[in-house]
SEDREN-379502 format. One line per 8 residues: their letters; for each residue y, x, z of C-alpha. Coordinates in Angstrom, 3 decimals. Example, Ala and Ser with C-alpha at 12.3 -4.5 7.8 and 13.67 -1.06 7.14 Angstrom:
as = -4.500,12.300,7.800 ~ -1.060,13.670,7.140
***
This chain:
xxxxxxxx = 81.354,125.755,70.289 ~ 79.848,129.417,70.593 ~ 76.717,129.776,72.569 ~ 78.198,132.541,74.851 ~ 80.304,129.770,76.276 ~ 77.623,128.373,78.347 ~ 75.580,131.712,78.882 ~ 74.228,131.680,82.365
xxxxxxxx = 74.760,128.320,83.469 ~ 71.193,127.271,84.049 ~ 71.108,130.967,86.609 ~ 73.741,129.042,89.049 ~ 71.814,127.569,91.884 ~ 73.346,124.328,91.173 ~ 71.184,122.271,93.092 ~ 72.315,124.013,95.797
xxxxxxxx = 75.692,122.789,95.435 ~ 77.185,119.250,95.425 ~ 79.909,116.985,93.873 ~ 81.201,113.506,94.660 ~ 77.699,111.906,94.331 ~ 75.415,114.971,95.524 ~ 73.667,117.097,94.176 ~ 74.852,119.046,91.055
xxxxxxxx = 71.801,120.137,89.491 ~ 72.949,118.027,86.558 ~ 76.025,119.744,85.780 ~ 74.625,121.863,82.825 ~ 73.500,118.846,81.326 ~ 76.560,117.449,81.555 ~ 78.349,120.233,80.045 ~ 76.490,120.759,77.341
xxxxxxxx = 76.782,117.013,76.167 ~ 80.442,116.981,76.920 ~ 80.226,119.293,74.003 ~ 77.654,118.168,71.737 ~ 77.384,116.134,68.284 ~ 77.116,112.551,70.203 ~ 80.740,111.453,70.049 ~ 79.883,108.236,72.826
xxxxxxxx = 77.750,110.695,74.811 ~ 80.153,113.430,75.031 ~ 82.396,111.151,76.234 ~ 80.591,109.665,78.704 ~ 80.216,113.429,80.089 ~ 83.627,114.653,80.175 ~ 84.372,111.030,82.211 ~ 81.558,112.520,84.412
xxxxxxxx = 83.024,115.798,85.023 ~ 85.962,114.199,86.088 ~ 84.288,111.828,87.934 ~ 81.904,114.723,89.821 ~ 83.372,117.977,90.023 ~ 87.149,116.210,90.300 ~ 87.294,113.173,92.138 ~ 89.684,110.858,92.282
xxxxxxxx = 91.896,114.201,92.980 ~ 89.059,115.940,95.576 ~ 87.047,119.163,94.470 ~ 83.887,120.048,96.282 ~ 81.417,123.114,96.479 ~ 80.232,123.039,93.023 ~ 83.566,123.026,91.372 ~ 84.778,126.569,91.169
xxxxxxxx = 81.117,127.585,89.983 ~ 81.815,124.981,86.991 ~ 85.766,125.936,86.544 ~ 84.481,129.590,84.285 ~ 82.077,127.139,81.680 ~ 84.804,124.489,81.500 ~ 87.138,127.281,80.989 ~ 85.337,129.037,78.149
xxxxxxxx = 84.640,126.214,76.503 ~ 88.336,125.111,76.421 ~ 89.116,128.555,75.045 ~ 86.719,128.216,72.089 ~ 88.188,127.266,68.926 ~ 85.218,125.771,67.890 ~ 84.336,123.432,71.069 ~ 85.389,120.054,70.133
xxxxxxxx = 87.377,117.567,72.629 ~ 89.089,120.824,74.118 ~ 91.716,118.739,75.028 ~ 89.843,116.790,77.639 ~ 88.336,119.934,79.068 ~ 91.878,121.654,79.441 ~ 92.812,118.417,81.210 ~ 90.241,118.528,83.520
xxxxxxxx = 91.010,122.172,84.447 ~ 94.791,121.243,85.047 ~ 93.847,118.410,86.945 ~ 91.511,120.591,89.109 ~ 94.283,123.692,89.105 ~ 96.992,121.305,90.657 ~ 95.274,119.476,93.348 ~ 95.444,120.631,97.068
xxxxxxxx = 92.603,118.134,98.227 ~ 89.666,120.341,99.380 ~ 88.436,122.295,102.400 ~ 90.039,125.763,102.273 ~ 86.902,127.411,101.398 ~ 86.595,125.601,98.649 ~ 90.252,125.560,97.419 ~ 89.938,129.597,97.711
xxxxxxxx = 86.984,129.775,95.790 ~ 89.107,127.278,92.748 ~ 91.811,129.310,93.000 ~ 89.964,132.740,92.282 ~ 87.977,131.219,89.620 ~ 91.283,130.149,88.000 ~ 92.691,133.635,88.660 ~ 90.168,135.181,86.804
xxxxxxxx = 89.912,132.909,83.582 ~ 94.054,133.069,83.082 ~ 93.847,135.634,80.506 ~ 91.580,133.753,78.665 ~ 93.765,130.411,79.001 ~ 96.594,131.289,78.521 ~ 96.060,131.898,74.573 ~ 95.658,128.098,74.510
xxxxxxxx = 99.665,128.184,74.359 ~ 99.509,129.006,71.056 ~ 96.524,126.838,69.746 ~ 97.314,124.844,66.248 ~ 97.061,121.752,67.511 ~ 99.971,120.143,69.195 ~ 98.435,117.883,72.065 ~ 96.407,120.787,73.106
xxxxxxxx = 99.627,122.879,73.678 ~ 100.846,120.139,75.556 ~ 98.241,119.505,77.963 ~ 98.593,123.648,78.379 ~ 101.148,123.367,79.571 ~ 99.990,121.538,82.550 ~ 96.944,123.689,83.122 ~ 99.302,127.184,83.170
xxxxxxxx = 101.544,125.742,84.758 ~ 99.163,124.616,88.043 ~ 97.266,128.263,87.598 ~ 97.722,131.215,90.245 ~ 101.468,132.522,89.620 ~ 101.230,135.751,87.593 ~ 103.938,137.758,85.812 ~ 101.584,137.397,82.951
xxxxxxxx = 101.731,133.384,82.969 ~ 105.311,133.674,83.527 ~ 105.923,135.450,80.399 ~ 103.662,133.443,78.267 ~ 105.594,130.007,79.240 ~ 109.075,132.173,78.155 ~ 107.397,133.163,74.662 ~ 105.968,130.128,73.754
xxxxxxxx = 108.933,128.866,74.424 ~ 111.296,130.488,71.856 ~ 108.463,129.603,69.248 ~ 107.949,126.030,70.120 ~ 109.416,122.773,68.143 ~ 107.775,119.724,69.915 ~ 110.372,118.630,72.571 ~ 107.449,117.002,74.260
xxxxxxxx = 105.618,120.388,74.357 ~ 109.252,122.456,75.377 ~ 109.150,119.743,78.489 ~ 105.835,120.692,79.490 ~ 106.751,124.789,79.481 ~ 109.956,124.198,81.270 ~ 107.876,122.068,84.096 ~ 105.469,124.781,83.967
xxxxxxxx = 108.152,127.654,84.879 ~ 109.594,125.209,87.446 ~ 106.418,124.986,89.029 ~ 105.251,128.923,88.363 ~ 108.277,130.683,89.709 ~ 111.124,127.889,90.704 ~ 113.656,130.562,91.763 ~ 113.605,132.740,88.635
xxxxxxxx = 113.748,130.274,86.388 ~ 116.626,127.664,88.001 ~ 119.037,129.785,85.306 ~ 117.328,128.896,82.833 ~ 116.333,125.498,83.614 ~ 120.167,125.034,84.180 ~ 120.810,126.316,80.446 ~ 118.336,124.364,79.178
xxxxxxxx = 119.982,121.150,80.833 ~ 123.409,122.120,79.483 ~ 122.690,122.797,76.143 ~ 122.238,120.380,73.166 ~ 118.794,119.725,72.957 ~ 116.933,116.821,72.551 ~ 116.594,114.100,75.526 ~ 112.793,114.800,75.688
xxxxxxxx = 113.834,118.664,76.906 ~ 116.477,117.545,79.380 ~ 113.930,115.705,80.849 ~ 111.630,118.201,81.170 ~ 114.192,120.187,83.024 ~ 115.336,117.686,85.006 ~ 111.681,116.933,86.419 ~ 111.553,120.366,86.777
xxxxxxxx = 114.797,121.276,88.943 ~ 113.305,117.449,90.982 ~ 109.557,118.851,91.630 ~ 110.864,122.590,92.354 ~ 113.465,121.371,94.635 ~ 116.448,123.079,92.981 ~ 119.900,122.191,93.797 ~ 121.066,119.077,92.181
xxxxxxxx = 124.282,118.668,90.902 ~ 126.377,115.696,89.375 ~ 125.551,117.259,85.887 ~ 122.031,116.388,86.426 ~ 122.810,112.909,87.765 ~ 124.977,112.491,84.390 ~ 122.025,114.173,82.147 ~ 119.460,111.356,83.596
xxxxxxxx = 121.701,108.421,82.730 ~ 121.957,110.303,79.649 ~ 118.047,110.516,78.901 ~ 117.067,106.855,80.408 ~ 120.317,105.287,78.867 ~ 118.550,105.036,75.091 ~ 114.383,104.358,76.754 ~ 111.767,106.314,78.115
xxxxxxxx = 112.442,110.188,76.740 ~ 108.889,111.520,77.761 ~ 106.411,108.832,76.758 ~ 102.644,110.048,77.339 ~ 103.414,112.848,79.344 ~ 100.732,115.022,80.845 ~ 102.873,115.800,83.908 ~ 103.758,112.418,84.855
xxxxxxxx = 102.819,109.042,84.602 ~ 106.409,108.248,85.675 ~ 109.081,110.978,85.193 ~ 111.968,108.704,86.050 ~ 110.617,107.876,89.704 ~ 109.800,111.571,89.971 ~ 113.116,112.889,89.584 ~ 114.922,110.362,91.327
xxxxxxxx = 112.578,110.569,94.843 ~ 114.670,113.664,95.655 ~ 118.424,112.888,94.705 ~ 120.947,111.814,97.315 ~ 121.696,107.931,97.711 ~ 125.138,108.158,96.213 ~ 123.561,109.674,92.955 ~ 120.810,107.347,92.752
xxxxxxxx = 123.059,104.328,93.257 ~ 125.182,105.678,90.402 ~ 122.156,105.993,88.015 ~ 121.292,102.540,88.988 ~ 124.540,101.127,88.166 ~ 124.943,102.889,84.819 ~ 121.004,102.102,83.959 ~ 121.421,98.482,84.723
xxxxxxxx = 124.595,97.997,82.880 ~ 124.213,99.643,79.960 ~ 120.158,101.093,79.355 ~ 117.442,98.724,77.785 ~ 115.190,96.638,79.788 ~ 112.622,99.028,80.787 ~ 114.896,101.409,81.910 ~ 117.140,98.932,83.942
xxxxxxxx = 113.571,97.942,85.923 ~ 112.737,101.428,86.506 ~ 116.523,101.731,87.911 ~ 115.942,98.796,90.005 ~ 112.407,99.636,91.080 ~ 113.777,103.429,91.673 ~ 116.216,101.727,94.499 ~ 113.723,99.520,96.103
xxxxxxxx = 111.480,102.566,96.348 ~ 114.219,104.364,98.264 ~ 114.490,101.331,100.514 ~ 111.162,101.977,101.410 ~ 111.348,105.304,102.329 ~ 114.356,104.952,104.579 ~ 115.881,102.334,106.977 ~ 119.654,103.763,106.553
xxxxxxxx = 120.295,103.060,102.987 ~ 119.116,99.417,103.014 ~ 122.599,98.143,103.686 ~ 124.116,100.573,100.925 ~ 122.021,99.672,98.524 ~ 121.422,96.016,99.088 ~ 124.214,95.049,96.542 ~ 122.687,96.629,93.713
xxxxxxxx = 119.800,94.694,94.009 ~ 121.593,91.221,94.586 ~ 123.971,92.319,91.560 ~ 120.472,92.607,89.403 ~ 118.915,89.584,90.301 ~ 121.635,88.526,87.546 ~ 120.574,91.045,84.872 ~ 120.285,89.369,81.474
xxxxxxxx = 116.331,90.308,80.835 ~ 113.852,88.429,82.686 ~ 111.743,91.117,84.076 ~ 114.658,93.042,85.319 ~ 115.462,89.801,87.200 ~ 111.934,89.373,88.770 ~ 112.318,93.256,89.999 ~ 115.474,92.922,91.847
xxxxxxxx = 114.554,89.248,93.205 ~ 111.080,91.330,94.544 ~ 113.377,93.773,95.769 ~ 115.883,91.022,97.819 ~ 113.042,89.493,99.198 ~ 111.542,92.370,101.115 ~ 114.954,93.855,102.149 ~ 116.726,91.994,104.847
xxxxxxxx = 120.621,92.586,103.851 ~ 120.023,92.010,100.168 ~ 119.145,88.356,100.581 ~ 122.290,86.744,101.672 ~ 124.260,88.585,98.632 ~ 121.545,87.374,96.563 ~ 121.030,83.655,97.759 ~ 123.977,81.946,95.405
xxxxxxxx = 122.580,83.553,92.381 ~ 118.754,82.744,93.160 ~ 120.136,78.880,94.419 ~ 121.390,79.043,90.870 ~ 118.315,80.070,89.054 ~ 116.483,77.214,91.005 ~ 119.083,74.895,89.931 ~ 117.671,74.837,86.444
xxxxxxxx = 114.866,73.575,84.280 ~ 111.956,73.883,85.879 ~ 109.481,76.994,84.277 ~ 106.716,76.359,82.493 ~ 103.433,78.777,82.963 ~ 102.538,80.549,86.356 ~ 102.913,83.903,84.568 ~ 105.585,83.748,83.115
xxxxxxxx = 109.057,85.767,84.288 ~ 110.812,82.662,84.918 ~ 108.104,81.175,86.870 ~ 107.978,84.454,89.160 ~ 111.999,84.614,89.690 ~ 111.868,80.376,90.769 ~ 108.875,81.504,93.414 ~ 110.820,84.399,94.697
xxxxxxxx = 113.817,82.796,95.082 ~ 112.457,79.710,96.804 ~ 110.612,82.524,98.857 ~ 113.678,83.638,99.666 ~ 115.910,81.216,100.403 ~ 113.048,79.653,102.639 ~ 113.519,82.485,104.774 ~ 116.816,82.700,104.876
xxxxxxxx = 116.825,79.017,105.960 ~ 119.278,77.765,103.082 ~ 118.431,74.339,102.228 ~ 119.180,74.961,98.722 ~ 114.974,75.177,98.438 ~ 114.150,71.613,99.379 ~ 115.021,69.898,95.867 ~ 113.701,72.357,94.000
xxxxxxxx = 110.404,72.714,95.272 ~ 109.542,69.238,95.800 ~ 110.408,68.859,92.261 ~ 108.191,71.710,91.709 ~ 105.604,70.747,93.855 ~ 105.216,67.441,92.443 ~ 104.396,69.070,88.699 ~ 102.077,71.714,89.942
xxxxxxxx = 104.437,74.807,89.650 ~ 104.523,76.088,93.460 ~ 102.538,79.966,93.658 ~ 100.730,79.932,96.386 ~ 102.727,82.770,97.789 ~ 105.698,80.077,98.374 ~ 103.453,78.076,100.394 ~ 102.487,80.495,102.481
xxxxxxxx = 106.294,81.506,103.270 ~ 106.777,77.940,104.556 ~ 103.688,78.855,107.003 ~ 105.123,81.417,108.182 ~ 108.859,80.619,108.464 ~ 107.762,77.278,110.812 ~ 109.334,75.116,108.480 ~ 109.394,71.988,110.589
xxxxxxxx = 107.473,68.480,109.060 ~ 109.736,65.706,107.958 ~ 108.938,62.755,105.668 ~ 110.493,64.692,102.290 ~ 107.830,67.465,102.467 ~ 105.066,65.275,103.766 ~ 105.474,63.149,101.151 ~ 105.692,65.955,98.337
xxxxxxxx = 102.820,68.054,100.122 ~ 100.346,64.434,100.042 ~ 101.050,63.798,96.875 ~ 100.595,67.315,95.591 ~ 96.971,67.040,97.521 ~ 96.318,63.576,96.049 ~ 96.521,65.317,92.286 ~ 94.026,68.325,92.977
xxxxxxxx = 90.647,68.022,92.811 ~ 88.120,67.964,95.635 ~ 85.673,70.203,93.859 ~ 86.030,72.995,91.036 ~ 83.309,72.508,88.277 ~ 81.615,75.719,87.666 ~ 82.274,78.048,84.124 ~ 82.463,81.616,83.333
xxxxxxxx = 85.669,81.197,80.790 ~ 88.424,83.789,81.803 ~ 90.703,81.023,81.924 ~ 88.977,78.735,84.457 ~ 88.019,81.618,86.625 ~ 91.817,82.205,86.579 ~ 92.508,78.097,87.152 ~ 89.568,78.130,90.176
xxxxxxxx = 91.385,80.775,91.751 ~ 94.722,79.844,91.491 ~ 93.164,75.781,92.723 ~ 91.151,77.449,95.722 ~ 94.964,79.504,96.490 ~ 97.063,76.498,96.502 ~ 94.552,74.340,98.826 ~ 94.243,76.817,101.199
xxxxxxxx = 97.871,77.465,101.562 ~ 98.671,73.905,101.397 ~ 95.871,72.798,104.024 ~ 97.165,75.315,106.260 ~ 100.646,73.972,106.317 ~ 99.367,70.874,107.032 ~ 97.277,72.349,110.087 ~ 100.803,74.140,111.034
xxxxxxxx = 102.228,70.981,111.197 ~ 99.476,69.165,113.429 ~ 100.131,65.473,114.432 ~ 103.738,65.358,112.685 ~ 101.299,65.124,109.416 ~ 99.136,62.250,110.321 ~ 100.070,60.413,107.305 ~ 98.062,62.867,105.475
xxxxxxxx = 95.168,62.297,106.746 ~ 93.453,59.836,103.850 ~ 94.080,63.013,101.128 ~ 92.728,65.529,103.899 ~ 90.115,63.599,104.443 ~ 88.749,63.881,100.650 ~ 88.655,67.285,101.149 ~ 86.101,66.736,104.084
xxxxxxxx = 82.674,67.345,102.584 ~ 83.366,70.054,100.755 ~ 85.953,71.975,102.775 ~ 86.617,76.001,101.882 ~ 90.302,75.694,103.073 ~ 92.118,74.601,106.507 ~ 91.400,70.392,105.678 ~ 89.390,69.793,109.158
xxxxxxxx = 90.833,72.437,110.860 ~ 94.147,70.707,110.057 ~ 92.472,67.355,111.451 ~ 91.238,69.084,114.569 ~ 94.885,70.188,115.079 ~ 96.178,66.151,114.480 ~ 93.833,65.218,117.311 ~ 93.759,61.663,118.241
xxxxxxxx = 96.454,61.009,115.336 ~ 93.676,61.464,113.154 ~ 90.831,59.296,114.672 ~ 90.601,57.747,110.829 ~ 88.798,60.564,109.811 ~ 85.966,60.372,112.530 ~ 83.553,58.706,109.824 ~ 84.137,61.335,107.349
xxxxxxxx = 83.417,64.302,109.468 ~ 80.657,62.731,111.412 ~ 79.004,62.318,108.001 ~ 79.419,65.939,107.287 ~ 78.211,67.253,110.677 ~ 75.359,64.888,110.015 ~ 74.104,65.872,106.877 ~ 71.461,68.378,106.707
xxxxxxxx = 71.991,69.685,103.067 ~ 75.645,70.990,104.068 ~ 76.147,74.604,105.760 ~ 76.117,74.855,109.236 ~ 79.094,76.756,109.522 ~ 80.770,73.159,107.624 ~ 78.842,70.747,110.328 ~ 80.235,72.876,113.380
xxxxxxxx = 83.800,72.856,112.128 ~ 83.366,68.872,111.629 ~ 81.793,68.685,115.337 ~ 84.680,70.749,116.748 ~ 86.931,68.628,115.118 ~ 85.364,65.494,116.149 ~ 86.097,67.154,119.760 ~ 89.246,67.336,118.921
xxxxxxxx = 90.165,63.999,117.860 ~ 87.635,62.131,120.441 ~ 88.101,64.206,123.590 ~ 83.943,63.812,123.453 ~ 82.486,67.949,123.511 ~ 79.304,66.557,123.065 ~ 79.946,66.162,119.525 ~ 79.902,70.050,119.492
xxxxxxxx = 76.887,70.518,122.353 ~ 74.489,68.384,120.426 ~ 75.152,70.108,117.186 ~ 74.846,73.580,118.584 ~ 71.429,72.721,120.104 ~ 70.278,71.905,116.879 ~ 71.603,74.890,115.469 ~ 69.105,77.381,117.346
xxxxxxxx = 66.021,76.860,114.260 ~ 68.135,79.261,112.015 ~ 69.224,82.892,113.051 ~ 73.157,82.803,111.563 ~ 73.622,78.974,112.907 ~ 72.807,80.123,116.147 ~ 75.380,82.712,115.639 ~ 77.899,80.349,113.941
xxxxxxxx = 76.802,77.641,117.059 ~ 77.433,80.212,119.846 ~ 80.821,81.300,118.871 ~ 81.718,77.996,118.819 ~ 80.868,76.942,122.014 ~ 82.704,80.346,123.674 ~ 85.454,79.336,121.571 ~ 85.863,76.327,123.929
xxxxxxxx = 84.705,77.557,126.940 ~ 81.407,76.321,126.991 ~ 78.500,77.757,128.303 ~ 75.658,79.268,125.914 ~ 72.646,78.645,128.034 ~ 70.391,76.868,125.129 ~ 71.034,79.577,122.451 ~ 70.347,82.659,124.608
xxxxxxxx = 67.259,83.253,124.268 ~ 67.646,82.675,120.373 ~ 70.613,85.275,120.336 ~ 68.697,87.617,122.811 ~ 65.690,87.360,119.777 ~ 68.097,88.343,116.950 ~ 69.718,91.224,118.674 ~ 66.823,92.639,119.328
xxxxxxxx = 64.353,92.108,116.194 ~ 64.830,94.472,113.981 ~ 65.298,93.228,110.354 ~ 65.811,96.836,108.218 ~ 68.909,98.028,106.879 ~ 70.412,95.324,104.835 ~ 73.975,94.988,105.676 ~ 73.776,91.326,106.587
xxxxxxxx = 71.453,91.162,108.704 ~ 73.032,94.491,110.719 ~ 76.159,92.306,111.161 ~ 74.455,89.422,111.978 ~ 72.957,91.321,114.925 ~ 75.961,92.846,116.255 ~ 77.641,89.385,116.129 ~ 74.750,88.347,117.883
xxxxxxxx = 74.687,90.792,120.526 ~ 78.516,90.784,120.964 ~ 78.287,87.043,121.460 ~ 75.571,88.141,124.584 ~ 77.867,90.735,126.080 ~ 80.853,88.134,125.783 ~ 78.555,85.534,127.762 ~ 77.965,88.215,130.536
xxxxxxxx = 74.078,88.495,129.840 ~ 72.145,91.209,129.833 ~ 73.398,94.517,128.114 ~ 69.839,95.815,126.897 ~ 69.756,93.688,123.618 ~ 73.926,94.572,122.685 ~ 72.795,98.375,123.375 ~ 69.619,97.898,121.213
xxxxxxxx = 71.281,96.465,118.142 ~ 74.731,98.765,118.400 ~ 72.130,101.683,118.435 ~ 70.393,100.803,115.476 ~ 72.809,99.829,113.291 ~ 74.261,103.506,114.294 ~ 70.996,104.675,113.027 ~ 71.304,103.082,109.766
xxxxxxxx = 75.096,103.915,109.231 ~ 75.609,100.331,108.630 ~ 78.716,98.714,109.826 ~ 79.391,101.411,112.475 ~ 82.802,101.072,113.580 ~ 81.669,97.706,114.704 ~ 78.840,99.210,116.238 ~ 80.612,101.660,118.039
xxxxxxxx = 83.088,98.754,118.954 ~ 80.344,96.902,120.638 ~ 79.289,100.176,122.440 ~ 82.459,100.637,123.567 ~ 82.732,97.304,125.069 ~ 79.647,97.982,126.684 ~ 81.043,100.566,128.916 ~ 79.486,103.391,130.619
xxxxxxxx = 76.121,101.627,129.933 ~ 76.273,102.569,126.522 ~ 75.950,106.477,127.923 ~ 73.513,107.195,125.358 ~ 75.397,106.341,122.793 ~ 78.073,108.725,123.193 ~ 76.427,112.025,120.978 ~ 76.322,109.354,117.996
xxxxxxxx = 79.545,107.996,118.214 ~ 81.348,111.537,118.729 ~ 79.428,112.377,114.844 ~ 81.672,109.491,113.812 ~ 84.668,111.530,114.982 ~ 84.490,113.468,111.307 ~ 85.066,110.365,109.379 ~ 88.740,109.233,109.158
xxxxxxxx = 87.287,105.732,108.592 ~ 85.595,105.435,111.737 ~ 87.568,108.027,113.864 ~ 89.179,105.704,115.785 ~ 86.499,102.843,116.180 ~ 84.434,106.022,117.846 ~ 87.069,107.682,120.122 ~ 88.202,104.104,121.665
xxxxxxxx = 84.619,103.980,122.197 ~ 84.332,107.203,123.578 ~ 87.269,106.307,126.192 ~ 85.522,103.093,127.326 ~ 82.116,104.823,128.326 ~ 83.626,108.012,128.938 ~ 86.894,108.059,129.913 ~ 87.233,111.085,128.202
xxxxxxxx = 91.148,110.807,126.690 ~ 91.357,113.450,124.104 ~ 89.433,112.208,120.997 ~ 91.481,108.864,121.151 ~ 94.784,110.804,121.302 ~ 93.750,112.736,118.058 ~ 92.360,109.549,116.445 ~ 95.585,107.873,117.418
xxxxxxxx = 97.606,110.677,115.412 ~ 95.392,110.821,112.804 ~ 95.097,106.935,112.392 ~ 99.079,106.657,112.597 ~ 99.576,108.839,109.327 ~ 97.148,106.838,107.627 ~ 97.827,102.992,108.722 ~ 101.383,103.223,110.393
xxxxxxxx = 101.671,100.943,113.693 ~ 99.271,97.981,114.560 ~ 97.712,96.015,116.848 ~ 95.190,98.612,117.234 ~ 97.948,101.257,118.467 ~ 98.822,98.781,121.469 ~ 95.473,98.412,122.357 ~ 94.831,102.199,122.219
xxxxxxxx = 97.629,102.848,124.454 ~ 96.852,100.242,127.172 ~ 93.249,102.051,127.323 ~ 94.717,105.677,127.890 ~ 97.175,104.273,130.209 ~ 99.093,107.459,132.011 ~ 97.030,109.807,129.574 ~ 99.177,108.442,126.602
xxxxxxxx = 101.713,110.973,127.825 ~ 101.533,113.789,125.396 ~ 101.475,110.971,122.568 ~ 104.958,109.115,123.582 ~ 107.512,111.661,122.331 ~ 105.694,111.569,118.697 ~ 105.878,107.258,118.861 ~ 109.127,107.879,120.052
xxxxxxxx = 110.375,110.321,116.629 ~ 108.198,107.370,114.639 ~ 110.150,104.363,116.090 ~ 113.843,105.875,115.967 ~ 113.319,108.264,112.729 ~ 115.660,106.781,109.311 ~ 112.208,107.265,107.840 ~ 109.696,104.129,107.326
xxxxxxxx = 106.603,104.161,109.216 ~ 103.703,105.915,107.849 ~ 100.714,103.629,106.083 ~ 102.874,101.751,103.650 ~ 102.316,98.044,102.790 ~ 101.425,96.269,99.303 ~ 104.132,96.582,97.030 ~ 107.056,94.048,97.435
xxxxxxxx = 106.673,93.436,101.051 ~ 106.752,97.371,102.580 ~ 110.380,96.699,104.014 ~ 108.999,93.834,106.115 ~ 105.871,95.389,106.965 ~ 108.140,98.719,107.649 ~ 110.169,96.554,110.283 ~ 107.221,94.612,111.706
xxxxxxxx = 105.603,97.732,113.017 ~ 108.649,99.561,114.216 ~ 109.036,96.455,116.451 ~ 105.702,96.171,117.191 ~ 105.694,100.019,118.165 ~ 108.999,99.616,120.363 ~ 107.529,96.716,122.219 ~ 104.308,98.821,123.239
xxxxxxxx = 106.698,101.765,124.103 ~ 109.177,99.213,126.333 ~ 105.739,97.989,128.187 ~ 105.040,98.315,131.636 ~ 104.175,102.205,132.403 ~ 105.595,103.514,129.476 ~ 109.289,104.264,129.179 ~ 109.079,105.900,132.587
xxxxxxxx = 106.421,108.611,131.179 ~ 108.759,109.114,127.774 ~ 110.437,111.922,126.867 ~ 112.237,110.496,123.789 ~ 113.649,112.443,120.638 ~ 117.326,114.351,122.392 ~ 119.965,111.470,122.193 ~ 117.773,108.835,121.810
x = 117.004,106.048,125.210
***
């Protein structure tokens, strides 16, 4: 590095600028470390730049000021680790996540540096040239940049770099590059070049052809043609995301039949991804997913079964294949593809109500080979209790230890997690069965002293049928060494079994000596419809005592305040707790919610609630509170629109629309579009459950729209009823 590269870096008022972690005063030192001789320090510095002036795709006021210095360092042949700096500039150039002012300043800074950066395409280091295509393709488009990319193509011999040049051309000048990309695609070229041309066509939104579909098959039928490509971590997914459904189906058929395992799995994943985004294609693509369950490669079968579990039209088509897999030997080891497929097969058949899951399930449960998720599906599907299932569950409960000895080894930690999750689901299943599972009382009693699961609540759900558990529950209820949560849970279970509420009231009265115990006791009493008279003084003290800004202490104050509100106590203590939490910026969404439930007496908190409207994490809670306190509709209307694009429709939406009443009318056309359009609901979900989440959100939204007072004011999209 020449010394001139950082000339003037100390003249910038970095302390007045911000990056992801506050003041940018450390930027000059970080730049120097990034190109210094200490390898470890330099690596940390480059990573720090990625995490500060470009943090997870977001830019800050310091970013445009740093760009010229990073560009000079990257362009200087004497700089070490130039490739990382070029990559950083490319990431900065590509992102659009920043305020308009910062984006404009960044684009202007990059434009000024373009002449300095264009020669990077001719660097002797092939990896630097590869990363330079990503940078130059995302710079503000200029004729000079396009000409430099074309000129380098004539000299470049690395297929991966050529692929990057084509991507850059498509990004800089899509219309002008269309003919060039078609020529590259139609001529004999290495598969990486063809793959780069395909990606550029898809990225630029240029017309797609049958020849392009055939080219995708040719490129990926031999494996991944663009490994470690700077432009995309998954070029195949990017390419097929925009192709029509018929082309996608053709790709999937060819690659699952002819391609290697990784290409077949990518094809299955692409089909599933399309199903998560579009409702109308699910029926059409379901046979492809079902057929892939019989693929010879285990992990392809797992990918297909994961999709089948989530896409309802595919499940019946794959039922026979999955039942055949279940009929084989029990899989060994929880993380093998065979074990994954076994669990997925059980889930699908249980959900379908297909009885072929029962024998494999009971055999696997006895061997400890049932994934906890499968047990959760039994609960969600409301599978009734019968003698065979109950016997299998009892045997498994008896085989599991009531305690897990602590250990720091990785395998032991994984084992503890699996043990905990299995017990959680088994006891939840028994709780769902209630008195029908009363024969399991002896097995549940063993877990009562250590219960972190649903064992005590399962006994409570059995009522008088669990009378044999009374001694064990009483012992824990009266044990001062046991946590108050467990003692109160046991008291509540005793009340459910004996019908005597004194079990709860007596234990609650004894809980007033500890703040957290008082809150737990009050919550238990309210749940049973009992008065809080004896606990009110303790709750008032908790809600009004300033214990600092520790999150746990603020949480406890808010809990006590909310219990006071529910009990109909004076609002002074809840108001104070909510105000302090807002002032300390701790649990602000909960504090806003409490203020809203207090209603008009919380008017003094409205200015602080308005400040929260600028934070997307707290906007909805603040807007709902403002509505409840002042009656204003506009903040809540805006918050609903914003939150819909982020988390989708949930119970929160029904609550908001109920609160708005007739004032929700401006939202109804938008909500009808969401409910009836082909695209899935916004918000998504976890992989493997996105389609079901979309179906649930859509049904929930339709129910809201059909609710009282909504349909009459609705103005659905044309042609919809």
